[in-house]
C-alpha positions as CSV (number, residue, x, y, z in Angstrom):
1,X,-68.0,51.0,-41.0
2,X,-64.2,51.0,-40.9
3,X,-64.2,49.9,-37.3
4,X,-66.3,46.9,-38.2
5,X,-64.0,46.1,-41.0
6,X,-61.0,46.2,-38.7
7,X,-62.8,43.9,-36.3
8,X,-63.5,41.5,-39.1
9,X,-60.0,41.5,-40.4
10,X,-58.6,40.9,-36.8
11,X,-61.0,38.0,-36.3
12,X,-59.8,36.5,-39.5
13,X,-56.2,36.9,-38.4
14,X,-57.1,35.3,-35.0
15,X,-58.6,32.3,-36.7
16,X,-55.8,31.8,-39.2
17,X,-53.1,32.2,-36.5
18,X,-54.9,29.9,-34.1
19,X,-55.0,27.2,-36.8
20,X,-51.3,27.5,-37.2
21,X,-50.7,27.3,-33.4
22,X,-49.9,31.1,-33.1
23,X,-51.5,33.2,-30.3
24,X,-52.8,36.7,-31.2
25,X,-53.9,39.5,-28.9
26,X,-55.6,42.6,-30.3
27,X,-54.2,45.9,-29.0
28,X,-56.1,49.2,-28.8
29,X,-58.3,50.0,-31.8
30,X,-61.8,48.6,-32.3
31,X,-61.8,45.7,-29.9
32,X,-60.7,48.0,-27.0
33,X,-63.4,50.5,-28.1
34,X,-66.0,47.7,-27.9
35,X,-64.8,46.5,-24.6
36,X,-64.5,49.8,-22.8
37,X,-66.6,52.3,-24.8
38,X,-69.2,49.6,-25.9
39,X,-69.0,50.8,-29.5
40,X,-66.1,50.1,-31.8
41,X,-66.9,53.2,-33.8
42,X,-66.0,55.4,-30.8
43,X,-62.3,54.6,-31.2
44,X,-61.2,56.0,-34.5
45,X,-58.7,53.8,-36.2
46,X,-56.8,53.6,-39.5
47,X,-55.1,50.3,-38.8
48,X,-55.2,47.1,-36.8
49,X,-52.7,46.4,-34.0
50,X,-52.1,42.8,-32.9
51,X,-49.5,41.2,-30.6
52,X,-47.8,37.9,-31.1
53,X,-45.1,36.2,-29.0
54,X,-41.5,37.0,-30.0
55,X,-41.0,33.4,-30.8
56,X,-44.0,33.5,-33.2
57,X,-43.0,36.7,-35.0
58,X,-41.2,35.1,-38.0
59,X,-44.0,32.6,-38.5
60,X,-46.6,35.3,-38.3
61,X,-44.7,37.5,-40.9
62,X,-44.5,34.6,-43.4
63,X,-48.2,33.8,-42.9
64,X,-49.2,37.3,-43.6
65,X,-47.0,37.6,-46.7
66,X,-48.4,34.4,-48.0
67,X,-51.9,35.9,-47.6
68,X,-51.1,38.9,-49.8
69,X,-49.6,41.4,-47.4
70,X,-46.4,43.1,-48.6
71,X,-43.2,42.2,-46.8
72,X,-42.7,44.9,-44.2
73,X,-39.8,47.4,-44.8
74,X,-39.2,48.1,-41.1
75,X,-35.6,48.4,-39.8
76,X,-34.7,45.3,-37.7
77,X,-32.1,44.6,-35.0
78,X,-29.5,41.9,-35.0
79,X,-32.2,39.5,-33.9
80,X,-34.4,40.3,-36.9
81,X,-37.0,42.2,-34.8
82,X,-38.3,45.7,-35.3
83,X,-38.3,48.3,-32.6
84,X,-41.9,47.6,-31.7
85,X,-43.8,46.2,-34.6
86,X,-43.8,45.3,-38.3
87,X,-46.0,47.4,-40.5
88,X,-48.0,45.6,-43.2
89,X,-49.7,47.0,-46.2
90,X,-52.0,44.9,-48.4
91,X,-52.0,44.8,-52.2
92,X,-55.8,45.5,-51.9
93,X,-56.1,49.2,-51.2
94,X,-59.3,48.6,-49.3
95,X,-57.6,46.6,-46.7
96,X,-56.4,48.4,-43.6
97,X,-52.8,48.7,-42.5
98,X,-51.7,46.1,-40.0
99,X,-49.1,46.6,-37.2
100,X,-47.8,43.2,-36.0
101,X,-46.3,43.8,-32.5
102,X,-43.9,41.6,-30.6
103,X,-43.9,44.0,-27.6
104,X,-45.8,47.2,-26.5
105,X,-43.0,49.3,-25.2
106,X,-39.3,49.9,-26.1
107,X,-38.1,49.2,-22.5
108,X,-39.4,45.6,-22.2
109,X,-38.9,42.2,-23.8
110,X,-40.9,40.0,-21.3
111,X,-44.0,41.8,-20.3
112,X,-45.8,41.6,-23.6
113,X,-45.1,37.8,-24.0
114,X,-46.3,37.2,-20.4
115,X,-49.4,39.3,-21.0
116,X,-50.2,37.2,-24.1
117,X,-49.6,33.9,-22.2
118,X,-52.0,35.0,-19.4
119,X,-54.7,36.2,-21.8
120,X,-58.1,34.5,-21.9
121,X,-60.6,33.9,-24.6
122,X,-63.0,36.8,-25.2
123,X,-65.3,35.7,-28.0
124,X,-63.3,35.1,-31.2
125,X,-60.1,36.7,-29.9
126,X,-58.0,36.8,-26.7
127,X,-58.2,39.5,-24.0
128,X,-55.5,40.4,-21.5
129,X,-56.2,40.1,-17.7
130,X,-57.1,43.4,-16.0
131,X,-53.7,44.3,-14.5
132,X,-51.9,43.6,-17.8
133,X,-54.5,45.4,-19.9
134,X,-54.4,48.5,-17.7
135,X,-50.6,48.4,-17.7
136,X,-50.5,48.2,-21.5
137,X,-52.9,51.2,-21.8
138,X,-50.6,53.2,-19.4
139,X,-47.6,52.3,-21.5
140,X,-49.3,53.5,-24.6
141,X,-49.9,56.8,-22.9
142,X,-46.3,57.1,-21.9
143,X,-45.0,56.1,-25.3
144,X,-47.0,58.9,-26.9
145,X,-45.5,61.4,-24.5
146,X,-48.7,62.2,-22.6
147,X,-50.0,64.3,-25.5
148,X,-53.8,64.6,-26.3
149,X,-56.9,63.3,-24.6
150,X,-57.6,60.1,-26.7
151,X,-55.6,57.7,-24.5
152,X,-56.6,59.3,-21.2
153,X,-60.2,58.9,-22.3
154,X,-59.5,55.2,-22.9
155,X,-58.1,54.9,-19.5
156,X,-61.0,56.6,-17.8
157,X,-63.5,54.4,-19.7
158,X,-61.5,51.3,-18.9
159,X,-61.6,52.2,-15.2
160,X,-65.3,52.6,-15.3
161,X,-65.8,49.3,-17.2
162,X,-63.2,47.1,-15.5
163,X,-61.7,48.8,-12.5
164,X,-63.7,46.7,-10.1
165,X,-61.9,43.6,-11.5
166,X,-58.5,45.0,-10.7
167,X,-56.9,43.9,-7.4
168,X,-55.4,46.8,-5.4
169,X,-51.8,47.3,-6.5
170,X,-52.3,45.2,-9.7
171,X,-50.2,47.6,-11.8
172,X,-47.7,47.9,-9.0
173,X,-47.2,44.1,-9.3
174,X,-46.5,44.5,-13.0
175,X,-43.9,47.2,-12.2
176,X,-42.3,45.0,-9.6
177,X,-41.9,42.1,-12.0
178,X,-40.7,44.4,-14.8
179,X,-38.6,47.1,-13.1
180,X,-37.6,48.6,-16.4
181,X,-41.2,49.7,-16.9
182,X,-41.7,51.1,-13.4
183,X,-40.9,54.8,-14.2
184,X,-43.2,54.7,-17.3
185,X,-46.0,53.1,-15.4
186,X,-45.7,55.5,-12.4
187,X,-45.6,58.6,-14.7
188,X,-48.6,57.4,-16.8
189,X,-50.6,56.6,-13.6
190,X,-49.9,60.1,-12.3
191,X,-51.1,61.7,-15.6
192,X,-54.2,59.4,-15.8
193,X,-55.1,60.3,-12.2
194,X,-54.7,64.0,-12.8
195,X,-56.7,64.1,-16.1
196,X,-59.4,61.4,-15.8
197,X,-59.3,60.3,-12.1
198,X,-57.9,56.8,-12.4
199,X,-56.6,56.4,-8.8
200,X,-52.8,56.1,-9.1
201,X,-52.2,55.1,-5.5
202,X,-54.7,52.3,-5.7
203,X,-53.5,50.8,-8.9
204,X,-49.9,51.1,-7.8
205,X,-50.5,50.2,-4.2
206,X,-49.0,53.4,-2.9
207,X,-46.9,56.1,-4.5
208,X,-44.2,54.7,-6.7
209,X,-42.9,57.9,-8.4
210,X,-39.3,58.6,-9.1
211,X,-37.6,61.9,-9.9
212,X,-37.7,61.0,-13.6
213,X,-41.3,60.0,-13.6
214,X,-42.3,63.2,-11.8
215,X,-40.5,65.2,-14.4
216,X,-42.0,63.3,-17.3
217,X,-45.5,63.6,-15.9
218,X,-45.1,67.4,-15.7
219,X,-44.7,67.4,-19.5
220,X,-48.3,66.1,-20.0
221,X,-50.1,68.1,-22.7
222,X,-53.6,66.8,-22.8
223,X,-54.9,69.6,-25.0
224,X,-52.0,69.2,-27.5
225,X,-51.0,72.9,-27.2
226,X,-47.9,74.3,-28.9
227,X,-46.6,73.6,-32.4
228,X,-45.9,70.2,-33.8
229,X,-42.1,70.6,-33.4
230,X,-42.5,71.3,-29.7
231,X,-44.9,68.4,-29.2
232,X,-42.4,66.0,-30.9
233,X,-39.6,67.4,-28.7
234,X,-41.7,66.6,-25.6
235,X,-42.3,63.0,-26.8
236,X,-38.6,62.4,-27.2
237,X,-37.8,64.1,-23.9
238,X,-40.4,61.9,-22.1
239,X,-38.9,58.8,-23.7
240,X,-35.4,59.8,-22.5
241,X,-36.6,60.6,-19.0
242,X,-38.4,57.3,-18.6
243,X,-35.7,55.1,-20.1
244,X,-34.1,52.9,-17.5
245,X,-30.3,53.3,-17.1
246,X,-29.5,50.2,-19.1
247,X,-31.6,51.4,-22.0
248,X,-30.3,54.9,-22.4
249,X,-27.9,53.9,-25.2
250,X,-30.8,52.1,-27.0
251,X,-32.8,55.3,-26.6
252,X,-30.2,57.4,-28.3
253,X,-29.8,54.9,-31.1
254,X,-33.5,54.6,-31.6
255,X,-34.1,58.4,-31.7
256,X,-31.1,59.7,-33.5
257,X,-29.4,56.9,-35.4
258,X,-31.7,54.0,-36.4
259,X,-34.3,54.7,-39.3
260,X,-37.2,56.4,-37.6
261,X,-40.7,54.9,-37.3
262,X,-43.4,57.0,-39.0
263,X,-45.3,59.2,-36.5
264,X,-47.9,61.9,-37.2
265,X,-46.0,64.4,-35.1
266,X,-42.5,63.3,-36.1
267,X,-40.3,64.8,-38.9
268,X,-40.8,63.3,-42.4
269,X,-38.2,60.5,-42.4
270,X,-37.9,60.6,-46.2
271,X,-37.1,64.3,-46.8
272,X,-33.7,66.0,-46.3
273,X,-35.3,68.6,-44.1
274,X,-37.0,65.9,-42.0
275,X,-33.6,64.2,-41.4
276,X,-32.2,67.5,-40.1
277,X,-35.3,68.3,-38.0
278,X,-34.9,64.9,-36.4
279,X,-31.7,66.1,-34.8
280,X,-32.9,69.6,-34.0
281,X,-36.5,69.2,-32.7
282,X,-35.7,67.2,-29.5
283,X,-32.8,69.4,-28.3
284,X,-34.9,72.5,-28.9
């Protein structure tokens, strides 16, 4: 039932945004479950994730606030943008939480916008082209530190449902156009190949691993073993290993200085103990 409600809310967003000339692309959650698992209920979700172009972010925020969503409290940079997304909560407690993305990974500022531009209608919403959609799923896997089976299962189901549409080396072309994502894509492809059989060499058009991506892939923890502190430390370590040289300062700022984004494995950002653990977990 919740998945159907998330679908309905996203469809309403899509219609409202289209009427205002704003493009919107669903990410993950029930639409991806319908497309690759053929049942939106098979992808458990608490919130809706949607992507808009960076140039449309301010307009999208104001439109949502006018529709009854609370203004998001997320920390923003000097350009007024959050690290990844704004988080919206509605005054109506029955409404789901909404994450309004302007990008899908910390290391990029162009890939998400280009993915949105290349997207094509899929019923009431837009859907990314195969290479972009697979690249985004791989980036979600890398962003979560290769922990758990949920995202690998999505990748395996995606390959079964849409792999024949992907030209050889399709993800490799994305990595070539966006070199700052190359290590993350290579590491995630290695992990997906190992766990669910998505052929890394075919989607990348040959091995494209770097020393950092090999090290990061070794930290994959598909069965989420170990305590929460260790899992969080691995997430931060994977993030640091895959950060391109130009983004290492941004990595340190995001992980240790800027207000943290809520994460189920992360320290409680509101408690004094959580603030101390934020500094201790990753080095441990």
